[in-house]
C-alpha positions as CSV (number, residue, x, y, z in Angstrom):
1,M,49.5,57.1,-76.5
2,E,48.7,53.4,-76.9
3,A,49.1,50.7,-74.3
4,V,52.5,49.0,-74.7
5,K,54.7,46.1,-73.3
6,V,58.5,46.2,-73.3
7,R,60.9,43.5,-72.2
8,R,64.7,44.0,-71.9
9,K,67.2,41.5,-70.6
10,T,70.9,42.0,-70.3
11,K,73.6,40.5,-68.2
12,E,72.9,43.2,-65.6
13,T,69.1,43.5,-65.6
14,D,65.9,41.7,-66.6
15,I,62.9,44.1,-67.0
16,K,59.3,43.5,-67.9
17,L,57.1,46.6,-68.3
18,S,53.5,47.3,-69.4
19,V,52.1,50.7,-69.6
20,E,48.4,51.5,-69.9
21,P,48.0,55.3,-70.5
22,F,45.2,57.4,-69.0
23,S,44.2,54.7,-66.5
24,A,43.2,55.4,-62.9
25,E,44.2,51.7,-61.9
26,E,46.9,51.1,-59.3
27,S,50.4,50.4,-60.7
28,T,52.6,47.5,-59.5
29,L,56.2,48.5,-59.2
30,D,59.0,46.2,-58.1
31,T,62.5,47.3,-59.1
32,G,64.2,46.0,-55.9
33,I,64.9,49.6,-55.0
34,P,62.2,51.0,-52.7
35,F,63.1,54.7,-53.3
36,L,62.9,54.2,-57.1
37,D,59.5,52.4,-56.8
38,H,58.3,55.4,-54.8
39,M,59.5,57.9,-57.5
40,L,58.0,55.8,-60.3
41,S,54.7,55.7,-58.5
42,H,54.7,59.6,-58.9
43,I,55.2,59.4,-62.6
44,A,52.3,56.8,-62.9
45,K,49.9,58.7,-60.7
46,H,50.5,62.2,-62.0
47,G,51.1,61.0,-65.5
48,R,47.7,59.3,-65.4
49,M,49.0,55.8,-66.4
50,K,49.1,52.3,-65.0
51,M,52.5,50.8,-65.0
52,D,53.3,47.2,-64.2
53,L,57.1,46.8,-63.7
54,K,59.1,43.9,-62.6
55,V,62.9,44.2,-62.5
56,T,65.7,41.9,-61.5
57,G,68.9,43.8,-61.3
58,D,72.5,43.6,-60.0
59,I,71.7,45.9,-57.1
60,E,74.2,44.1,-55.0
61,V,76.9,45.9,-57.3
62,D,75.0,49.3,-56.9
63,F,71.8,50.8,-58.2
64,H,73.2,52.5,-61.3
65,H,72.5,49.7,-63.9
66,T,68.9,49.1,-62.6
67,V,68.0,52.8,-62.5
68,E,69.4,53.6,-66.0
69,D,67.9,50.5,-67.5
70,V,64.4,51.3,-66.1
71,G,64.8,54.7,-67.7
72,I,65.8,53.0,-71.0
73,V,62.8,50.7,-70.8
74,L,60.2,53.3,-69.9
75,G,61.6,55.5,-72.7
76,E,61.2,52.7,-75.2
77,A,57.6,52.2,-74.0
78,F,56.8,55.8,-74.4
79,D,58.4,55.9,-77.9
80,K,56.5,52.8,-78.9
81,G,53.2,54.0,-77.4
82,L,53.6,57.3,-79.3
83,A,54.5,55.7,-82.7
84,D,51.5,57.5,-84.3
85,M,51.7,61.1,-83.4
86,T,48.5,62.1,-85.2
87,G,46.5,64.3,-82.8
88,I,49.1,64.1,-80.0
89,A,49.5,67.4,-78.3
90,R,53.3,67.1,-78.5
91,Y,54.1,69.8,-76.0
92,G,53.7,69.6,-72.2
93,H,54.9,71.8,-69.4
94,F,54.2,72.0,-65.7
95,S,55.5,74.0,-62.7
96,L,55.2,72.2,-59.4
97,P,55.8,73.4,-55.8
98,M,56.9,70.8,-53.3
99,E,57.3,72.4,-49.9
100,E,60.4,74.7,-50.4
101,V,61.1,73.4,-53.9
102,L,60.0,74.7,-57.2
103,C,60.3,72.4,-60.3
104,N,59.6,73.2,-63.9
105,V,59.5,70.5,-66.6
106,A,59.0,71.1,-70.3
107,I,58.6,68.3,-72.9
108,D,58.4,68.2,-76.7
109,I,57.7,64.8,-78.1
110,R,59.6,65.5,-81.3
111,K,61.3,62.2,-82.0
112,M,64.7,64.0,-81.6
113,P,66.1,63.5,-78.1
114,H,67.6,66.4,-76.1
115,F,68.1,66.6,-72.3
116,E,68.7,69.5,-70.0
117,F,68.9,69.1,-66.1
118,K,69.5,72.0,-63.9
119,V,69.1,71.6,-60.1
120,P,70.4,73.3,-57.0
121,E,74.0,72.6,-56.0
122,C,72.8,70.9,-52.8
123,F,71.4,68.0,-54.8
124,V,74.4,65.8,-54.3
125,G,75.3,62.8,-52.1
126,Q,72.5,60.5,-51.1
127,I,68.8,60.3,-50.2
128,G,69.1,57.3,-47.7
129,T,71.0,54.8,-49.8
130,Y,70.0,56.3,-53.2
131,D,72.6,58.5,-55.0
132,C,71.1,61.8,-56.1
133,E,73.0,61.6,-59.4
134,L,70.8,58.6,-60.4
135,V,67.8,61.0,-60.8
136,K,69.6,62.7,-63.7
137,E,70.8,59.2,-65.1
138,F,67.3,58.0,-65.0
139,F,65.8,60.9,-66.9
140,R,68.7,61.1,-69.4
141,A,68.1,57.5,-70.4
142,L,64.4,58.0,-70.6
143,A,64.7,61.1,-72.7
144,I,67.1,59.4,-75.2
145,Y,65.1,56.2,-75.6
146,A,61.6,58.0,-75.7
147,R,63.1,60.4,-78.3
148,I,61.8,63.4,-76.4
149,N,63.1,66.9,-75.8
150,L,63.1,67.1,-72.0
151,H,64.1,70.1,-69.9
152,I,64.1,69.8,-66.1
153,H,64.8,72.9,-64.1
154,V,64.7,73.2,-60.3
155,P,65.6,76.9,-59.6
156,Y,65.6,76.5,-55.8
157,G,65.1,73.9,-53.1
158,E,67.0,72.5,-50.1
159,N,65.5,69.1,-49.1
160,K,67.0,66.4,-51.4
161,H,63.9,64.2,-51.1
162,H,61.6,67.1,-51.9
163,I,63.7,67.9,-55.0
164,A,63.6,64.4,-56.4
165,E,59.9,63.9,-55.6
166,A,59.0,67.2,-57.3
167,I,61.0,66.2,-60.4
168,Y,59.2,62.9,-60.8
169,K,55.7,64.4,-60.1
170,C,56.2,67.3,-62.4
171,F,57.6,65.1,-65.2
172,G,54.4,62.9,-64.9
173,R,52.1,66.0,-65.2
174,A,54.1,67.5,-68.1
175,F,54.2,64.1,-70.0
176,A,50.5,63.5,-69.6
177,M,49.9,66.9,-71.1
178,A,52.2,66.2,-74.0
179,A,50.9,62.7,-74.7
180,A,47.3,63.7,-74.6
181,K,45.3,63.2,-77.8
182,D,42.7,65.4,-79.3
183,N,40.1,64.4,-81.9
184,N,41.1,66.6,-84.9
185,G,43.5,64.2,-86.5
186,I,46.3,66.9,-86.9
187,L,50.0,66.1,-86.9
188,Y,51.4,69.1,-85.0
189,S,54.3,69.8,-87.2
190,T,54.7,72.2,-90.1
191,K,57.1,69.7,-91.8
192,G,54.3,67.1,-91.8
193,V,56.5,64.6,-90.1
194,L,58.2,64.2,-86.6
């Protein structure tokens, strides 16, 4: 994956993002939503990338527009950074325990989006002031705009914060695996194109 910058401005949000893959440097994340910043820090750390993100959004309305648009912009950045799939592993998967939660994430960077999200029934309501449903909205937008096949499955768990954190961490690990590049110059597709 290549380093990329993306800017998106609408009547609801103004987002500037730069992503530097496989970097150990600290990210700077400012969405105006502390919980979202916390979750994005897990993608950056466990996804082995540096993200610099500045968002101005209509969070006085609610968090939906900002969360979804950050997912869109991060997805666009991943798609742009993976324009050349030569030597990219393409597949990534990870299973992550977080206290009482088990999370599984599987990714195929195939340039054809698909999204599956299966979580325990208890993952409803809010985590502080953050709606649990926004976790799904974020990853749905990311999957569509990154053009990846993303499956998120949490077979069990009780604590909503643990469930959310496990999902973001697990996604970071699986994505780092899928976006890793080898040195053999192969495009991992029998069709010869993705």
